[in-house]
C-alpha positions in Angstrom: -137.3 -42.5 -104.9 -135.2 -43.4 -101.9 -132.9 -40.5 -102.6 -135.9 -38.1 -102.7 -137.3 -39.5 -99.4 -133.9 -39.2 -97.8 -133.6 -35.6 -98.9 -137.1 -34.8 -97.5 -136.2 -36.3 -94.1 -133.0 -34.4 -94.0 -134.8 -31.1 -94.8 -137.4 -31.8 -92.1 -134.7 -32.7 -89.6 -132.9 -29.5 -90.4 -136.0 -27.4 -89.9 -136.8 -29.1 -86.6 -133.3 -28.5 -85.3 -133.5 -24.9 -86.4 -136.8 -24.4 -84.7 -135.6 -26.1 -81.6 -132.5 -23.9 -81.5 -134.7 -20.8 -81.8 -136.9 -21.9 -79.0 -134.0 -22.5 -76.7 -132.5 -19.1 -77.7 -135.7 -17.4 -76.7 -135.7 -19.0 -73.4 -132.0 -18.9 -72.6 -130.2 -16.3 -74.8 -126.5 -16.1 -75.0 -125.7 -14.1 -71.9 -123.0 -13.0 -69.6 -124.1 -11.5 -66.3 -122.2 -10.5 -63.2 -122.9 -8.9 -59.8 -120.1 -7.4 -57.7 -120.0 -5.5 -54.4 -117.0 -3.2 -54.6 -114.5 -2.0 -52.0 -114.8 1.5 -50.5 -116.2 4.1 -52.8 -116.4 7.1 -50.4 -115.6 7.8 -46.8 -113.2 6.0 -44.5 -113.8 2.5 -43.1 -112.8 3.5 -39.5 -114.4 2.8 -36.1 -117.2 5.4 -35.7 -116.9 6.6 -39.3 -119.2 6.2 -42.3 -118.2 4.8 -45.7 -119.9 3.4 -48.8 -119.5 0.4 -51.2 -121.2 0.0 -54.6 -123.3 -2.7 -56.1 -122.3 -3.1 -59.8 -124.0 -5.2 -62.4 -122.8 -6.3 -65.9 -125.0 -7.6 -68.6 -124.1 -8.8 -72.2 -127.0 -10.5 -73.9 -128.8 -11.0 -77.2 -132.1 -11.6 -75.3 -134.8 -9.2 -74.1 -132.5 -7.5 -71.6 -132.0 -7.3 -67.9 -134.9 -5.6 -66.1 -134.6 -6.6 -62.4 -132.1 -7.5 -59.7 -132.6 -9.0 -56.3 -129.6 -9.1 -53.9 -129.0 -10.7 -50.5 -125.8 -9.6 -48.9 -124.5 -10.8 -45.5 -123.2 -8.3 -42.9 -120.7 -8.9 -40.1 -122.3 -6.8 -37.3 -119.3 -7.1 -35.0 -117.3 -4.9 -37.5 -119.9 -2.9 -39.5 -123.5 -1.7 -39.4 -125.7 -0.7 -42.2 -126.6 3.0 -42.2 -130.1 4.3 -42.9 -130.3 6.5 -46.1 -133.9 7.6 -45.6 -135.0 8.6 -42.1 -138.6 9.3 -43.3 -139.3 5.6 -43.7 -139.4 3.0 -40.9 -136.5 0.6 -40.6 -133.1 0.9 -42.2 -132.8 1.6 -45.9 -129.1 0.9 -46.5 -129.1 1.4 -50.3 -129.0 4.7 -52.2 -130.2 3.9 -55.8 -127.9 5.1 -58.5 -128.6 6.2 -62.1 -125.5 4.5 -63.7 -127.3 1.3 -64.8 -131.1 1.6 -65.1 -131.2 5.4 -65.6 -132.6 8.1 -63.4 -135.8 6.2 -62.3 -135.0 2.7 -61.0 -137.9 1.4 -58.9 -137.1 -0.1 -55.6 -139.1 -3.2 -54.5 -137.1 -3.8 -51.4 -134.4 -1.8 -49.5 -134.1 -3.3 -46.0 -132.0 -5.1 -43.5 -133.1 -8.4 -42.0 -131.7 -8.9 -38.5 -133.7 -12.0 -37.6 -136.4 -14.2 -39.2 -139.9 -12.7 -39.5 -142.2 -15.1 -37.7 -146.0 -15.6 -37.7 -145.9 -18.3 -35.1 -143.2 -20.0 -33.0 -140.9 -21.7 -35.4 -142.8 -20.5 -38.5 -141.1 -17.9 -40.6 -142.6 -15.6 -43.3 -141.6 -16.9 -46.7 -139.5 -14.5 -48.7 -138.5 -12.4 -45.6 -135.6 -14.4 -44.4 -131.9 -14.3 -45.2 -130.7 -17.2 -47.4 -129.2 -20.0 -45.4 -130.2 -18.4 -42.1 -127.3 -15.9 -42.3 -128.3 -12.9 -40.2 -128.1 -10.0 -40.5 -128.3 -9.5 -44.3 -129.3 -6.7 -46.7 -132.2 -7.4 -49.0 -132.2 -5.2 -52.1 -134.6 -5.6 -55.0 -135.2 -3.1 -57.9 -136.3 -2.9 -61.5 -135.7 -0.5 -64.4 -135.7 -0.2 -68.2 -134.2 -3.2 -70.0 -130.5 -3.2 -70.5 -128.7 -5.5 -72.9 -125.0 -4.5 -73.0 -123.9 -2.5 -70.0 -121.9 -2.3 -66.8 -122.9 0.2 -64.1 -123.7 0.8 -60.5 -127.2 0.0 -59.4 -126.9 1.1 -55.8 -124.6 2.5 -53.2 -124.6 0.8 -49.8 -123.9 2.9 -46.7 -122.0 1.6 -43.7 -120.5 2.6 -40.4 -117.4 1.1 -38.7 -118.0 -0.7 -35.4 -114.7 -2.4 -34.5 -111.2 -2.9 -36.0 -111.0 -5.9 -38.3 -111.6 -7.2 -41.8 -115.3 -7.1 -42.7 -116.3 -9.8 -45.2 -119.4 -9.3 -47.3 -121.0 -12.4 -49.0 -123.5 -12.5 -51.8 -126.0 -15.1 -50.6 -127.6 -18.0 -52.7 -126.9 -16.6 -56.2 -128.6 -18.1 -59.3 -125.4 -19.3 -61.1 -126.5 -22.2 -63.3 -129.3 -23.2 -65.7 -132.5 -24.7 -64.2 -133.2 -26.1 -61.7 -132.4 -22.8 -59.9 -131.9 -22.7 -56.2 -135.2 -21.9 -54.3 -135.9 -18.4 -52.9 -134.7 -16.4 -51.1 -131.9 -16.0 -53.6 -129.8 -13.4 -55.4 -131.1 -13.3 -58.9 -131.3 -11.3 -62.2 -134.4 -11.3 -64.4 -135.0 -10.4 -68.0 -137.9 -8.5 -69.6 -139.8 -11.8 -70.2 -139.5 -12.7 -66.5 -136.9 -15.5 -67.0 -134.0 -15.7 -64.5 -130.6 -15.0 -66.0 -127.8 -17.3 -64.7 -125.1 -15.2 -63.0 -121.7 -15.9 -64.7 -119.7 -14.4 -61.8 -120.3 -12.8 -58.5 -118.3 -11.5 -55.5 -118.0 -9.0 -52.7 -114.8 -7.2 -51.7 -114.0 -7.2 -48.0 -113.2 -4.0 -46.1 -110.6 -3.4 -43.5 -112.0 -1.3 -40.6 -109.2 0.6 -38.9 -108.7 2.6 -35.7 -110.5 5.9 -35.3 -107.4 7.9 -36.1 -105.1 10.2 -34.2 -104.9 13.9 -33.4 -101.5 15.6 -33.2 -100.2 19.0 -32.3 -97.8 21.1 -30.2 -98.4 23.0 -27.0 -96.1 25.8 -25.9 -96.4 27.2 -22.4 -95.8 30.9 -22.0 -92.6 31.7 -20.2 -91.2 28.2 -20.2 -87.9 27.6 -22.0 -87.7 24.6 -24.4 -85.0 22.6 -22.6 -85.0 19.2 -20.9 -85.3 19.3 -17.1 -87.2 21.8 -14.9 -89.0 24.3 -17.1 -89.5 22.1 -20.2 -92.5 22.3 -22.5 -93.5 18.7 -21.6 -96.3 17.2 -19.6 -99.2 19.5 -20.6 -102.5 17.5 -20.2 -104.3 16.8 -23.5 -107.9 15.6 -23.7 -110.1 15.0 -26.7 -113.9 14.5 -26.3 -116.6 13.5 -28.7 -119.9 13.6 -26.9 -119.7 10.8 -24.3 -116.5 9.5 -25.9 -113.2 10.5 -24.3 -109.9 9.7 -25.9 -107.2 8.2 -23.7 -105.7 11.3 -22.1 -102.2 12.2 -23.3 -99.4 14.5 -22.4 -97.1 16.6 -24.4 -93.7 15.0 -24.5 -90.4 16.1 -23.2 -88.5 13.8 -25.7 -91.0 12.6 -28.4 -90.4 9.1 -29.9 -88.9 9.0 -33.3 -92.0 7.6 -35.0 -93.9 10.9 -34.5 -94.5 12.9 -37.7 -92.1 15.8 -38.1 -94.8 18.3 -37.5 -95.1 17.2 -33.8 -91.7 15.6 -33.2 -90.6 18.4 -30.8 -90.8 19.4 -27.2 -94.5 20.0 -26.5 -95.6 17.7 -29.3 -98.4 15.2 -28.7 -100.4 12.5 -30.5 -103.6 11.0 -29.1 -105.1 7.7 -30.4 -108.8 8.0 -30.7 -111.3 5.2 -29.9 -113.6 6.1 -32.8 -113.5 8.4 -35.8 -115.5 11.5 -35.5 -115.4 15.2 -34.6 -113.6 16.1 -31.4 -113.0 19.0 -29.1 -109.3 19.1 -28.0 -108.2 20.8 -24.8 -104.8 21.5 -23.4 -104.3 22.3 -19.7 -101.5 22.8 -17.2 -101.5 24.0 -13.5 -101.3 27.8 -13.5 -102.4 28.3 -17.1 -105.6 29.1 -19.0 -106.9 26.1 -21.0 -106.6 26.2 -24.8 -109.3 24.6 -27.0 -109.7 23.5 -30.6 -113.2 22.6 -31.7 -114.6 20.6 -34.6 -111.5 18.5 -35.2 -112.4 15.7 -37.5 -110.2 12.6 -37.4 -110.8 9.3 -39.3 -108.2 6.6 -39.8 -105.3 8.9 -40.5 -103.8 11.7 -38.4 -105.4 15.1 -37.9 -102.7 17.7 -37.3 -104.0 20.8 -35.5 -100.8 22.9 -35.3 -99.4 24.8 -32.3 -101.1 26.6 -29.5 -99.8 28.7 -26.6 -101.1 28.4 -23.1 -101.3 31.7 -21.3 -100.2 31.7 -17.6 -101.6 33.3 -14.5 -104.7 31.3 -13.7 -103.4 30.1 -10.4 -106.8 29.2 -8.8 -108.0 27.2 -11.8 -111.2 29.2 -12.6 -110.1 29.7 -16.3 -109.7 33.5 -15.7 -106.8 35.7 -14.8 -107.9 38.4 -12.4 -107.0 40.1 -9.1 -107.4 36.9 -7.1 -104.5 35.4 -9.0 -102.3 38.5 -8.6 -102.9 38.5 -4.8 -102.2 34.8 -4.5 -98.8 35.1 -6.2 -97.8 38.1 -4.2 -98.5 36.2 -1.0 -96.1 33.4 -2.1 -93.3 35.4 -3.6 -89.9 34.0 -2.5 -91.1 30.4 -2.2 -88.5 27.9 -3.5 -88.0 24.2 -3.7 -91.4 23.5 -5.4 -91.9 20.2 -7.2 -91.8 20.3 -11.0 -93.6 17.6 -12.8 -92.0 18.2 -16.1 -88.6 17.5 -14.7 -89.4 13.8 -15.3 -89.0 12.7 -18.9 -92.1 10.4 -18.8 -94.3 13.2 -17.3 -94.6 11.4 -14.0 -93.2 12.7 -10.7 -90.0 11.1 -9.5 -91.6 9.9 -6.3 -94.2 7.8 -8.1 -93.3 4.1 -7.8 -91.0 4.8 -4.9 -91.3 3.2 -1.5 -92.6 6.2 0.3 -96.4 6.2 1.1 -96.6 10.0 1.4 -96.2 11.7 -1.9 -95.1 15.3 -2.0 -97.7 17.9 -3.2 -98.4 18.2 -7.0 -97.0 20.9 -9.2 -97.7 24.3 -7.7 -99.9 26.5 -9.9 -98.2 29.6 -8.4 -94.9 28.5 -10.0 -96.2 29.2 -13.4 -93.0 28.8 -15.4 -91.9 25.6 -13.6 -88.6 26.8 -12.4 -89.2 25.5 -8.8 -89.8 29.0 -7.3 -92.4 31.7 -7.1 -90.8 35.0 -8.1 -91.1 38.1 -10.2 -91.3 36.0 -13.5 -94.5 34.4 -12.3 -96.0 37.7 -11.2 -95.1 39.3 -14.5 -96.7 36.6 -16.6 -99.9 36.9 -14.5 -100.0 40.7 -14.8 -99.5 40.5 -18.6 -102.5 38.3 -19.0 -104.8 40.2 -16.6 -108.3 40.0 -17.9 -107.9 37.0 -20.2 -110.4 34.1 -19.9 -110.2 30.5 -21.1 -110.5 28.4 -22.9 -108.5 30.4 -25.4 -108.5 29.6 -29.1 -106.0 27.1 -30.4 -103.4 29.5 -31.8 -99.7 30.2 -31.5 
């Protein structure tokens, strides 16, 4: 009898354990879940340039499947800003939903940037509309889609623009990483088809190095000027790059380029300009007595944009960007003048008198001495006559 009773107890205990195990499994299935914000997936992380990073999710579960995700991600506004992906809606929508994970029709519940706490009264914030831990600004992204049980994919693509040089750190805020009790909202969380939160096994965000806006390099050849060091070199042409209100630090073509220049511009007349921001620039080259040359729509971001060689056409002695009878007459009236200053005789593109003790500098380069040989003669008149009728700025071409 004792043996039969003992057997009954053991059977009942076994059934109870089995039932309990099933109940736990229904509530907390065997699951691995991860959220990751990747490094750069498109574009260039440069000052003034746009780039993207992806939000990826992994789910391996025997439960009802992952249906929803809510993400809070910190932003360093000194280095990067979120870019709006839908101008038809108010505010900034930084996320572009992707079809890799939930399919072609994920439903966004939130796609926004919090820059400060929403308040309904002094000191009282709106629940659920704040960044976890008071870390502002932050991205708040929430979406749902068809249940997924064994999958890794991209749920959204985040759009950014570079603000300043530095290493931008992104942080996933307040993730649900352990069994109950879970951290209170606002929180980064995953939810299954039964509405239960799924503990996140791993999470992380890759930082991004925002670099300088890039450089523009090229070569400028001045008509009639021999390529030798000293008076008459190809050096010291003024180079400017503009991007709306942004003007790159002015540069000069070089008499003796430094050895770190790329081979394509490491020659007399070569130049390289460091840009304050990435973007599309208009580059102009100018020198007294020559028509300007221009290259439009030069895009530079992080790396170096090489725009090739251009030739400046001489004869614009009055600086109106046209070669006409006024220039011819002006040169004829100065034929035979000698001893004129030549700026490009100085290796650093500065006149020899700069930095000297004299308080009365001599006049600047004479535009009538077009080929920079220190005199106005038949060579200057011939260059002007050959370009009669030309107007600037001329296209950037050899």
